[in-house]
N, C-alpha and C positions, 0 to 999 in steps of 0.2 A: 193482707191480701184481700180482706173482705171488702174494703173500699174499692180496690181494683175490680173485683167481681161485680160490685154494684154498678160501677161505671160502665163496664162492658155490657151488662144487661140493658142499661139505659141506651147505649149505642145500638144494641141489637134491635131494640124497639124502634129506634129511628130508622134503621135499615128497612124494617118491615113496612113502615108507614110512609117514609119519604124518600128512600133510595140513597144512592151514593152521594149525591150533591149535599144532602143534609149531613151525612157523616163527615164529609170534608169540612163543613162549617162548624162542627161541634166536637172535633176529635182531639182537641188539645194542641193545635199547631202553634200556640204561643210559646211552647217550650223550646229551649235552644236546641238546634240541630245536633244530633249525636248524643243528647242526654237521655238516658233510659227513663221512661216514665212508669213502666209497670213495676209494682212492688216497692216503689220509693216511699220513704217515710212521709206520711201525710202532714200537711201544715195545719190540719184541724186537730191533730193530737194535742190533748190538753194536759197530759200528765207524763212524767218521765217514764213511768211504767208502761204506758201505752206506746210511747215512742220506741222503747226497747223491744216490746213485743212485735211491733210492726217491722222493725229492722231485722229482727231474728228470723222473720219469715222469708227473707230474701238472701241472695248471695250474688257475687259479682263474677261475670264471665268475660274474658277477653277473647273476641272472635278473630277470625282470619282476615277481617277488613281493618284490624287495628282498633276496633270499637270496644268500649267498655259497656257491657249490657247487664242490667240487674234482672235476675230470673228468680222464680220461686225457689225456696230452699228445698222443697220436695216437688219434683215435676212428675205429674201423672199422665199428661197428654201432650203430644207434639204433632205437628204437621210439617212434613218436608216439602219444600218447593224448589224448583230448579233441577237441572239434570244431575243426577247422582245423589241427591239428598236422601231419598227413600232407600236407595241401595245401601248407603253407609249405615243407616239406622238398622236395617236388617242384619248387616254384618255384625252388629253389636247385640244381637238377640233382643232388640228393643222394639220389635214390631208391635208388641202388645200396647205400647204407648201411642201408637198412631191411630188417630180418630177420623182422618179424612185424607184424601189423596188427590193429585191432579187428575184431570179428565183422561189423560193418556193412560193412567193406570186402571181406570174403571172400564175401559174399552179393550180389554185384553184379547178378545177374540179377533181384533183387527191388528194388534201388535203384540202377540204373545211370545216375545223374543227374549226377555230378560230373565236370567236364572233366578233372581230373587223373587220374581212374581210366580214362577213355576213352583218354587219352594214354599211360597206363602200366598196361595190363591185367594185367601179371604181378604187380602188387601184390596183386590179388585171389586169387592162388594161394598167398600166404604163410600161415604158421600164424596162428591167431587167439590173441589175448591177452585175450579176453573182450568183454563188452558195451561199447558206446560210452559214453564219459565215466565208466566205472567200472573203473579199472585192477584187474586180478586179480593179486595178488602171486605166487601159485603159478605162473600161466602166464608171467608176466614172468620169474621165476626160471628156468623151464625153457628160455627162449630166451636169457637171459643177455646182454642188450645192454651195450655200453659205457656208454650214456647213455639215459635215458628223457626225452623231451621232452613236457611236459604243457601243452597249450593250455588256457587259462582255468582253470588249476589254482589252488587255494588254497594259500597258503604252509604252513599247518599240515598240510594233507592231504599235500602234497609231502614234508614232513619225515617224516611217518608212513610213507609208502610207501618212502622212502629208508631209513628205519630197518628196515623189514620185509625189504627185499631186499638191502641193502648195495650198491645200484646208484645212481649219481648221478641225481637227478631235477631237471631244469631246467624252470622254469615260464616260459611265454611268454603274452602277451596279444595275439592277432591283431588286435584293434581293428576298424577299418572303413576304407573307402577315403575316407570323407568328411573334410573338413578338421579336424574336431574330434578324430577318433580315428586319423587316418593315422599319427601319430607312433608309435602302438603297433604298427601293422603294420610300419613300418620298423625299430623297435627289436627286434621279434621276429625279423625277417629277420637283423638284425645278430648277435643272440645265436646263432641256429641256424647262421649262416654261420661264426661263430667256432668253434663246436663241430665242424662238419663240414669245416672248411678251405675254405669257399666265400665268403670275405669279398668278393672281387671280384664274384662273381655277385650277392651281396646288394646291392651298390652299383649293379650294372647293372639289377636289377629296380626298385629305388627310382627311378633316373633314368628308366627307361622309363615308370613310373607318372606321375611328374611331367611328363614331356614330353608324354604322351598327354593328360593333363588340360589342360595348357597349350594344346595344339592345339585341343581342343574349345572352350575358352574364347575363343581367338583368333577362331574362326569365328563365335561367337555373342554376344560380350560387348557389341556395339553394337546389338543388335536393338531395344532401347528399347521403344516402344509397339507394335511389330509382333509382340509375343509372343502367340501364340494360347493361350487357356486350356486347361489340360491336367490330366488326372487319371489315376492308376494304381491299379488295384484287384486283388483276389484275391492279395494278397501273402502268401507263405508257403505251402509245399506242404501239401496236406491239405484240410481242410474250411473254410478261410477263404473268405469271400465277397467280393462286389464292394465292400462297405463296409470291407474291411481294406486300409489304405493306410499311407503314410508322409508326414508333413509335410515331411521332408527325404529325398527319394528321389534317390540320387546320380546315376543316369543322366539324370534331368531337371535336376538341379542343375548338372551339368557342361555342359549346353547352354543354361543360363540360361533354361529354360522357365518359364512361368507355371503353377506347380503349385498348383491351387486348394485343395489340402489344407494348404498351408503355414501358413495362419492359422486352421485349424480347431481346435476345442478338444474335449477328451474325455479318456478314461483312456488314458494313454500306457503302453506296455509297452516297456521298454528292457532288453534282455538281449543281451549280446555284440554291440553295435553300435548303430546309429541306432534311435531310437524308432519303434514302430509304433502304430497307433491304429485302433479300430473306431468308425466314425462312423454317424450316423443317415442312413438313405436320403434323407431330406428335404434333407440338406445337399448331396448330389450333385445333386439336382434344382434346388435354389436356386442352386448355383454354376454349373450348366449349362455344363460344359466343352465346348469345340469338338473336342477330341481326347481319346480315351480309350485307355489302354494296359492290357493285362491280363497277368498273370504266367502263364506256361505250366505252372507247377507244379500248377495246378488241372485237373481232367479235364473238368468240366462248367461251363458258363457260363449256366445257366438264367435267372439274375436279369436278364441283359441283355435278355431277351425279355418281362420283366414289364411290364404296362401302365403302371405308375407311372413307368417310365423312358422311355417312348416319345417324350416331348417333349424329352428331353435332346439337345442339338444333335449331339453326337458320334454318338449312336445313331441319331438320325433321318437323319443324312447318311451313315451307314455308315463313319464315321471311327474304327473300333475296331481296334487293332493289338496284336500279340503280342510279348512280350519273354521272354527266358530268365530263370529264377529267379536272382536275385542271392544269395539265401540258400538253401543246401542243405548242411546240416551246417556252419553258420557261413557267413561271407562268401565268395562267389566273386568275388574281386577282378577278375580278367580279364573275367568276364561283365559286371560293372558297366560296364566301359569299352566292351565290345562293344555292350551295350544302348544306351549313350549315343550311339554313332554311328548306330545305326538310328533312335533317337528323333529325333536331329537331322535325319536325312534325310527323316523324315516331316513334322516341324514347319517346317523351313527347307530345302526341296529345292534352292534355288539356292545355298545355302551349303555343301551337301554333294554337289553334282553330280559331284564327282570321286571319290566314295566308293561302292564296292560293299559294302553292309553285311555280306553273308555273307563276302566275301573279307577284309574288314577284321577281322571276328570271328576268322577263321582265323589271320590275321597276329598278332592279339593273343594268342590261345590258344597258338599255336606259341611265342611269346616267353615266355609264362608257364609253360606245362606241357609244352612240348616237342613238340607235334604239332598240326596243324590238325584240329579235331574238330567243326566246324560240322555236317557231314552226319550224323555219329554222334549228336549231340545232337538234331538235327531228327528223326531216326528214333525216338529214345527218347521224345521228347515228342509225336511224331506230327504235328509242324508245326515250321516255322522262323519267321523274321521274316516278317511279312506281315499283311494285313488279315484280320479275323475276321468271318465271316458271322454276323449276329445274327438 
């Protein structure tokens, strides 16, 4: 690994004196695409003992892009890039390995929404390595991590970044917490856990996830025909309106709710997790849900007061409730579980009469990100779990 470090230091000098163009010209692009360069046995090794020592300092990781990557045997520093990478690192109690973050994480006063940042505010004080989802080779070289963990990365792009920096780049796919994509979540935890020596913690998070989903199902699996019709809107932080929803919204799915959007048709948008859909307002009126949930990622909810919706049972009866955003720079896995307990307490109060939703949310967040952050998030969003006045 000493040769690797020497080469990186040389590249860093080039960055300081000549910029990115010089890096591209001197970064080892003659190596075959997909062949890990960092930590590989040097061709300059002149003795069998030297070769053995160099090989022993590395190990092989298979990432979720199907690439084989050689990483240091002992990893002391990492940088997560792409939506969800830093979140999964904190889930594994490996935030002490993180030496730099994307610019998104350093400007937390503008986007203080993610539970893992509330639980680990010191992450926002680390150096920036550029814009979100756009790794900057120069800035990464300046920080010189042992490994770069790229969430939702493309294999070819990861090869290119690895070639530019001579730093191992490992791709993970965070997936989702739903049944279809949960295996990606777990496999990503396994990969990061192997890199950071947190394999037991990865297993613990997976077991916690499965046990929590099982508890939710056990409470509600036999509701049968007593399921009240339900709808969730305003999904996605920003300008998405009441008609933005998910046919499979995991917090409702986990409590076996009757999500009226589950059979709706339209143009599905599926990026980094379960599909979302924009529906016609008439479909909400026709489905006439008895309970309506809204995502707190939206600031204003004017549509709920529009005359066209006044006959919707949930709005007419004042059964409109708030949920924390499940999506904020990819999937907030712990939030999905916290939302499920609150939704369950609204839909089936007798089945959740032993649950304080805020306390349960804190329990879940403490298990996932290391601290109870319900009050912090409620302050950020200007509201917590509760009914919404229409």
